[in-house]
N, C-alpha and C positions, 0 to 999 in steps of 0.2 A: 541315251534313252533310259527311262526308269522302268526296270523290269518288274517292279513291285506294284505297279498300278493294278487295281482290281479288274477282273475280267468283266466283260459285258454280261449283265443278268440274262439268264436263260429263260426265266419265268416272266411272261408278259401279263399285264393287268387284264382282268376279265373284261373291263370296259376301257377301251383306249381312246374314247371320245371325251375330251375335257373342254371346259370353257376357259376363258382367260384368267380364271381365279387363282390357280387352276382347281376347279371342282368338277366332278364327273357330270356329264350330261345325264338326263333322265334315262331309265332303262328303255331300250327300243328306239332311242332318238335317231332320226334320219332327216337330213336336210331336205330331202324330197317331200317330206310331210309338212313342211312349213307352209302356211297360207301365203300364196304368192301375190295376191291381188294388189297390195300396196307397195311391194318391192319395186323400186325404180320410180315410184311416184313422188311428187313433191309432198313434203310433210304438211303442206297447207291445202292439199287436195282434200275433198270431202271424205274419201275412203281412208286416207291416212289419218286424218283428224279423228275419224270414228274409231280406228284401231288404238290410237293413243288414249282416247277416253275409255276404251274397253279395258286397257291395261289398268287404269285407275279403278274402274268399277269392279273388275274381277279381283284386284288386290284387296279392296275394301271388303268384298264378300268373303273371300277365303280367310282373311285374317280377323274378321269380326271387328273392323275398325269402326268406331262410333260414327253415326250419320252426320253429326255436326263437326267432325274433324275434316280438315282440308288435305287433299293428297295431290302432289305434283311430281313431275318427272324432271330431274335435274341433270345438267351436264356434268361430266367429270367423275362419274361413278360415286362411291361413298365419299371420297375425298372432296369432290365438288359439292355434294349435298351438305356435308358437315361444315365446310368453309362458308357456304352461302348462309347457313343458319347462324354461325358465329358472327360473321361480318355484318349481318342485318340486325341482329337482336341483342348482342352483348354491348355493355357500356352504358346502359340506361342510368340516368342520374340517381344516385343514392342506392344503387343495387350492385353489390360486389359479386364476384364470381368464385365459386368453389369448383375445383377440378380434381376428379379421381383419376390417378394415373398409375398404372402398374404393368403396362405392356406397350408395344411399339406405338400403336396408333393413339392411345390415350395420352402418351407422353408427347406425341406430335401435336395434339390439340393444345396441350398445356404450353408448349413452346411457342406456338403461334399466338396464343392469347397474350403472352407476356412480351414476346419480342416483335411481333408484327402489329398487333392491335394496340400494344403498349398500355393495356388496362392496368391501372395502379393497384386497385383493391382486388387482389387475387390471392386466394388461399389454395395451395397445392398439397393434396394428400397423396403422397407418393409411396408406393410399396415396392419391394423387390419383385423381380420377374417371378411369376407363378404364385404370388401372394396378393391378398387384397388389403387395401388401406382400411383404416378404422372408420367405418360408416357412421358411427354414433356421433361424430363431430360435425356433421352437416347441419346447415342452418337453412330452413325453408324460405327465409326472406332473401336469400342470395340465389343468383342463377347457378345452376349445377350443370357441369359437363361431365359425362361419363360414358364408358362403353359397358353394355350389358354383359357381353361375353368377349373376353380377350381373344381376338382372332389368332394372334401369334403365340399366346400362352395357354389358351384353353380354359383359363380360370374365369368363372362367370359369377355374376352377382347372385346371392341366394334367392331362390324362387319366391320367398316370402318378403323380400325387401321392398319397401315402399319409400320413395323419397319423402322427406318431411314436407308437410304442407306449408304454404306461405306465399308471399308475393313474387318470389323468384320463379323463373322458368326452369323446367327440368328438360334438358336437351340430351338425348340418348343416341349414341352410336350403336345401332342394333345390327351391325353387319353380320355377325355370325349367330345372332339370336332369333331373328325373324324366321318363322317356319320351324324353329327348333324349340322355342319356349312360348308359353302362353303369356304374352306381355300384358302388363296392367295399363292399358292405353289411357284410362282416365287419370292415372297418376303421373302421366308424362305429357309434355307440351310440344316437343319436337322430337320426332323419331326418324332416323335416316338409315338407309341400307342400300347396297348395290344389287344388281340383278344376278351377278355371277356367283354369289356365295351359296345361300340356301337353295336357290333355284337352279344352279348350274347353267345359267344362261350366259349371254355374252357381256363383256365389260362395256364401258363407255357411259352408261346411264346409272343414275341413282334415284332413289325414291325419297320423298320428303313428306312427312305427315305433320300438320300443324293443328294444335288444339285451338279452340276459340280464344283462349288467353294469349297464345302466341300470335294470333292474327291481330288481336287488340294492340299488343306491343308493336307489331309491324306497322300498324296504322298510325300510332300515336308517337312513335319514336324515330328520329332520324339520326344515325350515327355521325360523329364528328369527322370521321375519315371518309375519303372518297371511295366509292364502290366501283370496281371494274364492271363493265357492262354485263359480263356473263354472270355476275352475282346479283344483279338488280331485280328485286321483286316489287319495286315501286317506281312510278314515274310522277310527273307533275300532277296527274289526276288522282294519285293514290295507289293503293295496292293493285297489282296486276292480277285480278281474280281469275282471268282466263288461263293463267298458269296452272290453276287447279282444275282446269277442264281439259288439259292435254295440249295447250298451246305453249310449247316449250320455249325456253330462252334462246336456244341455238338450234341448229339443224340436227335432228336425231337420225340414226340409221334405221330405216324401216325394215331392214333385214333383222336387226337386233330386236325390233318390236315384234316381228313375226315369231322370233325365237322365244321371247319371254312369254308371249301368249300361249305358245305350245307348252311351255313349262307349267304355266298356271292351269291350263286345261288338264294336263296330266295329274297335277295335285288334286284337282276336283274329281278326276276319274277314280282315284284310289281311296277316296273318302275324306279329302280335305284336310284341314289343320289337325283334327284328332288323330288321323293316321300318321301324319308327319311327326307329331309329338311322340306317338307310340314308337315309331321307328328310331327316333333319337334315344329314347329311354332304353330300347332293346340293344342298340349299338353300345350305349354307355355301359350297360350291364355286361355285355360281352367283353368289352375292353377291361372293365374292372376285374372280371374273372381271369383274364389273360395276365394282367399285371400281378395279381395276388397268387 
């Protein structure tokens, strides 16, 4: 037996309730306060469909997402949402792909694009962990894949960064950025994130936001590779627009839906996005003071 193992911590966290992130649940979270009416019901029942649509509508309102952008609920958390975007949209004729990679997840997207989708025209701008690649080399006429905030490294894109304009789509993994940064929605075409990071809600589901340009690509381009059913946003009739009304690709957990509605309602109750941005800045200042 190793006698040098550290002893069990004696100081417990102030909030012992965590999501699967793991990120802390909202202050005062209590499972008994979740709205129970759709729990145990089919996700195709009227009350369940109404709650799924409510998640979309509240998300749009809290984050100030433009009215002409489309919002859907994806399976597989952030990983599922990002993979759905890449498998449906990348590889369009004459449009290469630029990838910014400097932490675990952005490196994962880069590897999938090269080894799984096997796209030939890929430029990878890779930087060491905790550093950013050179953003000045990006070409607006190429599709761009990047994370706004490195979940594993904490390094984020500068707030004044705007992807270069052009015919390429700007696809952003906003996992740890949504609710923490005021994202420039009009400069982005696909934005994805999970419920369990900024919201402290449960895992399993991801959010996808599509600009009109991304919808146009989805309508007019069909990838050369087969799409797993769980990735399919089109059928023989065209784009499945009901996906953007809360009709999910697979069966969602209505318990998780009740939980994310609770999180969104809490954000509204404290003052919405301005207050969450203020709290992030305050926490950043406290950490900076501690480090220095």
